[in-house]
C-alpha positions in Angstrom: 10.1 45.2 10.2 7.1 45.6 12.9 5.0 44.0 9.7 6.9 41.1 10.1 7.2 41.0 13.8 5.7 43.4 16.0 7.6 42.3 19.2 10.8 43.3 17.4 12.6 46.0 19.1 15.1 48.3 16.9 18.1 50.1 18.6 20.2 52.9 16.9 23.0 54.3 18.1 23.4 57.7 16.5 26.2 60.6 16.4 23.4 63.2 16.4 19.4 62.9 16.7 18.1 61.8 13.7 15.2 64.4 13.7 17.7 67.4 13.5 20.3 68.7 10.3 23.5 67.0 12.3 21.5 63.8 11.4 24.3 62.8 8.8 27.3 64.6 10.5 30.4 62.0 11.3 30.5 62.2 15.4 33.6 60.7 16.7 34.7 60.7 20.6 36.8 63.8 20.2 34.0 65.8 17.6 31.0 64.6 20.8 33.0 66.0 23.1 34.0 69.2 21.5 30.4 69.5 20.7 29.5 68.7 24.3 31.5 71.4 25.4 33.5 69.5 27.5 37.1 71.1 25.9 35.3 74.5 26.7 35.1 73.4 30.3 38.8 72.7 30.9 39.8 75.4 29.6 37.7 77.7 31.6 38.8 75.7 34.9 42.3 76.4 33.5 44.1 74.5 31.0 45.7 76.4 29.1 44.4 75.5 25.8 40.8 73.4 25.3 41.6 70.1 25.7 39.6 67.0 25.4 39.4 64.4 27.8 42.2 61.8 28.2 39.6 58.9 27.8 36.9 57.6 25.3 34.1 59.3 27.7 30.8 59.9 24.6 31.5 56.4 23.1 32.1 54.5 26.5 28.8 56.3 28.3 26.8 55.9 25.6 27.0 52.3 25.4 25.7 52.1 28.3 23.0 54.3 27.6 22.5 51.7 24.9 22.2 49.2 27.4 19.8 50.7 29.4 17.7 51.1 26.8 17.5 48.1 25.3 16.5 46.8 28.8 13.7 49.1 29.3 12.4 48.2 25.8 12.2 44.6 26.6 10.6 45.7 30.4 7.7 47.7 28.1 7.8 44.7 25.5 7.3 42.2 28.5 4.0 44.5 29.8 2.6 45.7 26.1 3.7 42.7 23.7 5.0 45.7 21.3 8.5 46.5 20.0 9.5 49.9 19.2 12.9 51.6 17.6 15.1 53.3 19.9 17.3 56.0 18.8 20.3 56.6 21.3 22.4 59.7 19.7 26.1 60.1 21.2 25.8 64.2 21.6 22.1 64.9 23.2 23.4 61.9 25.9 27.0 63.7 26.6 24.9 66.8 26.7 22.1 65.1 30.0 26.1 64.5 31.7 27.8 68.0 31.3 24.7 70.3 31.6 23.5 68.1 34.9 26.5 70.0 36.4 26.8 73.3 33.9 23.4 74.5 32.4 23.7 77.0 35.8 21.8 80.6 34.9 20.5 79.2 31.6 18.1 77.0 33.8 15.7 79.6 33.3 14.1 81.1 30.9 15.0 84.3 30.8 17.9 83.7 32.0 19.8 83.8 35.7 23.6 84.5 35.8 25.9 82.7 33.8 26.2 79.1 33.3 28.6 76.6 34.7 28.8 75.2 38.3 31.3 77.3 40.2 32.8 74.2 42.4 33.4 72.2 39.4 34.9 75.3 37.6 37.1 76.4 40.5 41.0 76.4 39.6 42.5 74.9 42.4 39.0 72.0 42.1 42.3 69.2 41.3 44.4 67.0 42.7 46.3 69.2 45.4 49.9 69.0 45.3 51.8 67.8 48.7 55.6 68.1 49.0 56.4 64.7 48.0 53.4 64.5 45.5 49.7 64.9 45.1 47.0 63.3 46.9 43.1 63.9 46.7 40.9 65.3 49.3 37.1 67.0 49.1 36.6 68.7 51.9 32.9 69.7 51.3 30.6 69.8 54.3 30.6 72.4 57.8 31.7 69.4 59.9 34.6 68.7 57.6 36.0 72.3 56.9 36.0 72.6 60.6 38.2 69.4 61.4 40.1 70.6 58.2 41.0 73.9 60.3 41.4 71.9 63.5 43.9 70.0 61.3 45.6 73.0 60.2 46.0 74.2 63.6 43.7 77.4 62.8 40.0 76.7 64.2 39.1 80.1 64.3 39.3 80.3 60.5 36.0 78.3 60.4 34.4 81.9 61.8 36.0 83.7 58.2 32.8 85.2 56.5 34.1 83.5 53.4 34.3 79.7 55.1 31.5 79.9 57.8 28.7 77.4 56.3 28.1 76.1 52.8 25.8 79.0 51.1 28.4 81.4 51.4 31.2 79.1 50.4 29.4 78.5 47.4 29.9 81.8 46.6 33.8 81.7 47.2 34.9 78.1 46.0 38.3 79.7 44.2 39.2 81.0 47.2 38.7 78.2 49.3 39.8 75.4 47.1 43.0 77.9 46.6 43.1 78.4 50.6 43.3 74.0 50.4 45.7 74.3 48.0 48.8 76.2 49.8 48.1 74.2 52.7 48.4 71.3 51.4 51.8 72.0 50.2 53.4 71.7 53.7 53.2 67.8 54.4 54.1 64.8 52.7 51.4 62.8 50.8 51.3 60.1 53.8 51.1 62.7 56.4 47.9 64.0 54.9 46.2 61.0 54.1 46.8 60.0 58.4 45.5 63.2 59.5 42.6 63.6 57.1 41.1 60.0 57.9 42.1 60.7 61.4 39.8 63.8 61.0 37.0 62.1 59.0 37.7 64.0 55.7 36.8 62.0 52.6 40.9 61.5 50.8 41.9 59.5 48.3 45.9 58.9 47.3 46.4 60.1 43.5 46.9 56.8 41.5 49.2 56.5 38.0 47.8 53.3 36.0 50.5 51.0 37.3 49.4 52.2 40.7 45.7 50.6 40.2 47.6 47.5 38.5 48.9 46.9 42.0 46.2 48.4 44.0 45.3 46.0 47.4 41.4 46.5 47.4 41.3 45.4 43.7 43.7 42.5 44.2 41.1 41.5 46.9 38.0 41.8 45.3 40.1 39.8 42.2 39.0 43.0 39.4 42.4 41.7 37.6 42.6 38.2 36.3 44.6 37.0 33.8 43.2 35.2 30.6 44.7 33.0 27.9 44.2 34.3 24.3 44.8 31.6 21.5 46.4 34.5 19.8 48.2 37.1 21.7 48.9 34.6 24.3 48.3 35.5 28.6 46.3 39.0 28.9 44.9 40.6 32.0 41.4 41.0 31.9 39.3 43.0 34.6 36.0 42.2 36.2 32.4 43.3 35.2 32.1 46.0 37.4 28.7 44.6 39.1 28.2 42.3 41.9 25.7 40.1 42.0 24.2 37.7 44.7 22.5 35.3 42.8 23.2 35.4 39.1 27.1 37.1 38.4 27.5 38.0 34.5 30.8 36.0 33.4 32.9 36.4 31.0 32.8 33.3 28.7 34.7 33.8 26.1 37.9 35.8 25.1 38.1 38.8 22.5 37.1 37.7 19.1 39.6 38.0 16.5 37.9 39.7 13.0 35.8 36.9 11.8 36.4 35.1 14.2 32.2 34.0 14.4 31.1 34.8 11.4 30.1 31.5 10.5 28.0 30.6 14.1 26.2 33.9 14.1 25.1 33.4 10.2 24.2 29.8 11.2 22.4 31.0 14.1 21.0 33.5 11.4 19.4 30.1 9.6 22.2 30.3 6.5 23.4 27.0 5.6 27.2 26.1 5.3 26.5 26.6 1.9 25.8 29.5 1.7 27.9 31.1 4.3 30.8 29.7 1.9 29.7 31.5 -0.6 28.7 34.7 1.3 32.7 34.2 2.4 34.1 33.5 -0.8 32.2 36.5 -2.4 33.8 39.3 0.8 30.2 39.5 2.1 31.6 38.1 5.5 34.7 38.2 7.0 36.4 34.8 8.3 39.2 34.7 10.5 42.3 33.8 8.7 
């Protein structure tokens, strides 16, 4: 391809690097999550058994990495005039995300300590149960811990050897989160949100999907809108998750039906109507029913 056009950029998205022994292995999101250690981490944090994250994390995040790779390759071509091949493997991409936090002692050679980021793996690092639901709070720096002890009426607790500064707390994350978890059970979600916001401690309500759809912030920013699909009816659509001052991206088309743009794409590629008809009739290309 480079001999025909040296400016061509060929971006391949693979399960694993094509330079290693896993090159031909099948790759689905669950398999890549497992290979990258996510179920192991969830089990280590306290899940009864290893579990996959309940989102398609590898597929979606590697798609964003592909877009970034295309942008970088286009920029390089503008500067040099040269195209290139770029491979984006799912496994190695997800490892960048996982090991950024959890490589731990394996960062050093020879190894210094165990793998895993203790704060992320603390069993009580999760939404805190209140007396009527759950709340998400992050008490992190010295100022916030001191304010939290004031909120619960225990200002002297800040002098506790396990809580008095960031370095010490980093060695006692399980105890610190467990202490907060017990305190959170004593008040309602609304009471905690009000108290923690007054104390300038980061806090957020734990949302379900129905809560997200009804969220007033998202309504104010226009995150959701309805669109009419020619075959599926009225659909709720999400906004492009970036905001641009001059050239905001927009959705110009509905989600396509299978083969909806076959003729358009092949026509842009230079095929004649007769050639396209032949491809469709032979089954080599798909046209919508």
